[in-house]
C-alpha positions in Angstrom: -129.6 -124.6 44.2 -132.4 -123.3 45.9 -133.8 -119.6 45.3 -132.9 -117.2 48.1 -136.2 -115.7 49.7 -136.9 -113.2 52.5 -138.9 -113.6 55.6 -142.4 -112.0 55.3 -144.4 -113.3 58.2 -143.7 -110.8 61.4 -146.0 -112.5 63.9 -143.2 -113.5 65.8 -141.9 -109.9 66.5 -142.5 -107.9 69.4 -144.5 -105.0 69.4 -141.6 -103.0 69.7 -139.3 -105.3 67.4 -142.0 -105.0 64.6 -142.1 -101.2 64.9 -138.4 -101.1 64.4 -138.2 -103.7 61.6 -141.1 -101.7 59.6 -139.0 -98.5 60.1 -135.8 -100.2 58.7 -137.4 -101.6 55.6 -139.2 -98.4 54.9 -135.8 -96.7 55.0 -133.8 -99.4 53.0 -136.8 -99.4 50.4 -136.9 -95.2 49.9 -134.8 -94.4 46.9 -133.6 -98.1 46.7 -132.9 -98.1 42.5 -134.0 -101.9 42.5 -137.5 -101.2 43.7 -138.8 -98.1 41.6 -142.4 -99.0 41.7 -143.2 -101.0 45.2 -146.4 -102.5 45.8 -148.2 -101.5 48.2 -146.5 -97.8 48.1 -144.1 -96.4 50.4 -146.5 -93.9 51.2 -149.0 -96.4 52.4 -146.4 -98.4 54.6 -145.5 -95.0 56.0 -149.0 -94.0 57.0 -149.6 -97.7 58.5 -146.1 -97.2 60.4 -147.4 -94.0 61.7 -150.7 -95.2 63.0 -149.1 -98.4 64.5 -146.3 -96.2 66.2 -149.0 -93.7 67.9 -151.1 -96.6 68.8 -148.2 -98.7 70.5 -147.7 -95.5 72.3 -151.4 -95.0 73.4 -151.6 -98.7 74.2 -148.7 -98.3 77.0 -151.6 -97.1 79.4 -153.3 -100.8 78.9 -156.4 -99.2 78.4 -158.9 -102.0 76.4 -159.8 -99.6 73.5 -156.0 -98.5 73.1 -154.9 -102.1 73.0 -157.6 -103.0 70.5 -156.5 -100.2 68.2 -152.7 -101.2 68.6 -153.5 -104.8 67.6 -155.8 -103.4 64.9 -152.9 -101.0 63.5 -150.5 -103.9 64.1 -152.4 -106.4 61.5 -152.7 -103.6 59.0 -148.9 -103.3 59.0 -148.1 -106.7 59.0 -150.2 -107.4 55.9 -148.7 -104.5 54.0 -145.2 -105.6 55.1 -146.1 -109.2 53.8 -147.5 -107.9 50.5 -144.3 -105.6 50.2 -142.2 -108.5 50.7 -143.8 -110.5 47.7 -143.1 -107.5 45.6 -139.7 -107.4 46.8 -138.7 -111.3 46.1 -140.7 -111.0 42.5 -138.3 -107.9 41.5 -135.0 -109.5 43.1 -136.0 -113.0 41.6 -133.7 -114.8 43.8 -130.6 -112.3 43.9 -129.5 -112.2 47.7 -127.7 -108.8 47.4 -131.2 -107.2 45.9 -133.0 -109.1 48.7 -130.7 -107.8 51.3 -130.9 -104.4 50.3 -134.8 -104.4 50.7 -134.2 -104.5 54.7 -136.2 -107.9 54.8 -134.4 -110.4 56.6 -133.3 -113.5 54.4 -134.9 -116.7 55.2 -132.7 -119.5 56.1 -132.2 -122.5 53.7 -132.6 -125.7 55.3 -129.2 -127.6 54.7 -129.8 -131.2 53.4 -129.6 -133.8 55.9 -127.1 -136.6 55.3 -127.1 -139.6 57.1 -123.7 -141.4 58.2 -122.3 -144.8 58.7 -124.1 -146.0 62.2 -120.7 -147.4 63.4 -119.9 -150.8 64.7 -122.9 -153.3 65.7 -122.9 -154.0 69.3 -124.0 -157.9 69.9 -125.3 -158.9 73.1 -127.1 -162.5 74.1 -130.9 -161.8 75.1 -132.6 -162.9 78.2 -134.1 -165.9 76.5 -132.0 -168.6 74.9 -131.8 -168.0 71.2 -132.1 -164.4 71.3 -129.3 -161.7 70.2 -129.4 -158.0 70.5 -128.0 -156.0 67.9 -127.3 -152.1 68.4 -125.5 -149.2 66.6 -125.5 -145.6 67.9 -128.2 -143.4 66.8 -127.8 -141.9 63.6 -128.8 -138.2 63.1 -131.2 -137.7 60.3 -131.9 -141.2 60.0 -135.8 -141.9 59.8 -135.6 -145.7 60.3 -133.3 -148.5 60.6 -132.6 -151.8 58.8 -131.4 -154.7 60.8 -130.0 -157.7 59.0 -128.4 -161.1 59.5 -127.0 -163.8 57.7 -125.8 -167.3 58.8 -121.9 -168.3 59.0 -120.2 -168.7 56.9 -120.3 -165.1 55.3 -119.5 -164.9 51.3 -120.4 -162.8 48.5 -123.4 -164.8 48.2 -124.8 -164.5 51.4 -128.6 -163.7 51.5 -129.3 -161.2 54.3 -132.6 -161.4 56.0 -133.8 -157.8 57.2 -135.8 -156.5 60.1 -137.1 -152.9 59.6 -137.4 -150.7 62.6 -137.6 -147.2 63.8 -135.2 -147.9 66.7 -131.2 -148.5 66.5 -131.4 -151.8 68.4 -133.5 -154.9 67.7 -133.5 -158.4 69.5 -133.4 -161.2 66.9 -135.4 -163.9 68.2 -135.8 -167.8 67.3 -132.2 -167.9 66.2 -130.5 -171.3 66.0 -128.3 -172.0 69.5 -124.8 -172.5 69.0 -124.7 -171.4 65.6 -122.7 -168.4 64.1 -124.6 -165.4 62.5 -123.2 -162.2 60.9 -125.2 -159.0 61.6 -125.2 -155.2 60.2 -127.6 -152.4 60.6 -128.3 -149.9 58.1 -129.3 -146.3 58.8 -132.3 -145.3 56.2 -132.6 -141.4 55.8 -134.8 -139.3 53.4 -134.6 -139.2 49.6 -133.5 -143.0 49.8 -130.6 -142.4 51.5 -129.1 -145.7 53.2 -125.8 -146.1 55.2 -124.4 -149.7 56.3 -122.4 -150.4 59.2 -119.5 -152.8 59.2 -120.6 -156.6 59.8 -120.2 -158.1 63.1 -120.4 -161.7 64.1 -121.3 -163.9 67.2 -122.4 -167.4 68.4 -126.0 -167.4 69.6 -126.3 -168.9 73.2 
């Protein structure tokens, strides 16, 4: 199980949203019994927020100097929020309730991607004699595919020849005309995941 974390990057926030988020964090951190000695201090955060709010108001006129001051105070505020966020994660030690009480937003934990069976193999004759196209539906999360074939009859001792590829379809060439072959396709995912399709068979023309 992965440790819960909070978002400590604020570059994607609009100017107004950053002001609101910083104010929310400051409010939630003030008097919070879980965070008794915040680093940086809440006084430093309050001062940075006050300066940013004032600069944001002045920058509404779009004066070059005012905008530059707003950008400067924003950078300072973002840095303090990131540093405070590191302190919050250290104290919370992965506890989601404690993390949430700080006013910071929880970072989403990526869900593991599990691949599924690619389904039945569709077999069609190619343009040239001795060619056969094997295809399955693309599988979400698959990083590659393994196309395999073996001559008839299919037994437990059959040896499968494999052709790896990045696409869910493949044209087999130089097959023996009039001979019956069996085909299957495996979707290959991360972490050595592999899922095979059912086998399909067809005579080559």
